[in-house]
C-alpha positions as CSV (number, residue, x, y, z in Angstrom):
1,M,82.7,-1.6,-170.4
2,G,84.1,0.5,-172.6
3,F,87.1,1.6,-170.7
4,S,90.2,-0.2,-170.1
5,P,91.2,-1.0,-166.2
6,F,94.3,1.7,-166.6
7,Q,91.4,4.3,-167.7
8,L,89.2,3.5,-164.6
9,C,92.2,3.4,-162.1
10,M,94.3,6.6,-163.7
11,G,91.6,8.6,-165.5
12,H,92.9,8.5,-168.7
13,S,93.9,6.4,-171.2
14,P,98.4,5.3,-171.2
15,R,100.2,7.6,-173.0
16,L,102.0,6.3,-176.1
17,I,105.6,6.6,-176.5
18,P,106.5,7.8,-178.7
19,P,103.4,9.6,-180.4
20,L,101.7,8.4,-183.3
21,T,100.7,11.6,-184.6
22,E,101.7,14.6,-184.5
23,A,98.8,16.3,-182.4
24,M,99.9,13.8,-179.4
25,A,103.0,15.2,-179.5
26,N,101.8,18.7,-179.4
27,E,99.6,18.2,-176.0
28,S,100.3,20.0,-173.2
29,L,101.6,17.5,-170.0
30,S,100.1,19.8,-167.7
31,D,98.1,17.7,-165.0
32,P,94.9,18.7,-164.2
33,D,93.8,19.4,-160.8
34,A,92.8,16.6,-158.3
35,L,89.3,17.5,-158.0
36,T,88.7,17.5,-162.2
37,L,90.9,14.2,-161.9
38,V,88.5,12.8,-159.5
39,E,85.4,13.8,-161.1
40,R,86.1,12.6,-163.9
41,I,87.2,8.8,-162.8
42,E,83.7,8.8,-160.9
43,R,82.0,9.4,-164.2
44,D,83.8,7.0,-165.9
45,M,83.3,4.5,-163.3
46,V,79.5,5.0,-163.4
47,E,79.6,4.8,-167.3
48,A,81.4,1.5,-167.1
49,Q,78.7,0.3,-164.3
50,D,76.1,1.5,-167.0
51,N,77.7,-0.6,-169.7
52,L,78.2,-3.6,-167.6
53,L,74.1,-3.6,-166.7
54,V,73.2,-3.0,-170.5
55,A,75.4,-5.8,-171.3
56,K,74.2,-8.2,-168.3
57,I,70.5,-7.6,-169.4
58,S,71.1,-8.0,-172.7
59,Q,72.7,-11.5,-172.1
60,A,69.8,-12.5,-170.0
61,E,67.7,-11.4,-172.9
62,F,69.5,-14.0,-175.4
63,A,69.7,-16.4,-172.9
64,N,65.5,-16.6,-172.2
65,R,65.1,-16.5,-175.9
66,H,65.7,-20.2,-175.8
67,R,64.1,-21.2,-172.5
68,A,60.7,-22.9,-171.9
69,D,58.0,-21.2,-170.2
70,E,58.5,-22.3,-166.2
71,V,56.4,-24.8,-164.8
72,V,54.6,-23.5,-161.6
73,H,53.7,-26.2,-159.4
74,T,51.4,-25.7,-155.9
75,V,51.0,-28.4,-153.6
76,G,48.7,-31.5,-154.1
77,N,50.8,-31.4,-157.8
78,H,52.0,-34.8,-158.6
79,V,55.9,-34.5,-160.0
80,M,58.5,-37.3,-160.5
81,L,61.9,-36.8,-159.1
82,S,65.2,-38.3,-159.6
83,I,67.2,-39.8,-156.8
84,E,70.3,-40.4,-159.6
85,H,72.6,-37.5,-157.4
86,C,71.1,-38.7,-153.8
87,R,73.4,-40.1,-151.3
88,W,73.1,-43.6,-150.3
89,E,74.3,-43.9,-146.8
90,Y,72.4,-46.8,-146.1
91,L,74.3,-49.0,-148.7
């Protein structure tokens, strides 16, 4: 998806304690206003859903490469049926 569950719920990645770089230590700790936070979370959720859709399409494409063509049966065609998994109630 490209996002951690924490990031999708909270709108930002968790802070590392202690900061790994000097730039992280100098960041302002002020919270963004609520509207900006909600917009960021919504944008991240939409992007995560798009990433999941792209992954689903890619997986389906890969799986379908190795499948045989679908056989279409019409009324009147003769087919063989297996009774291997049928229940034999009368026995």
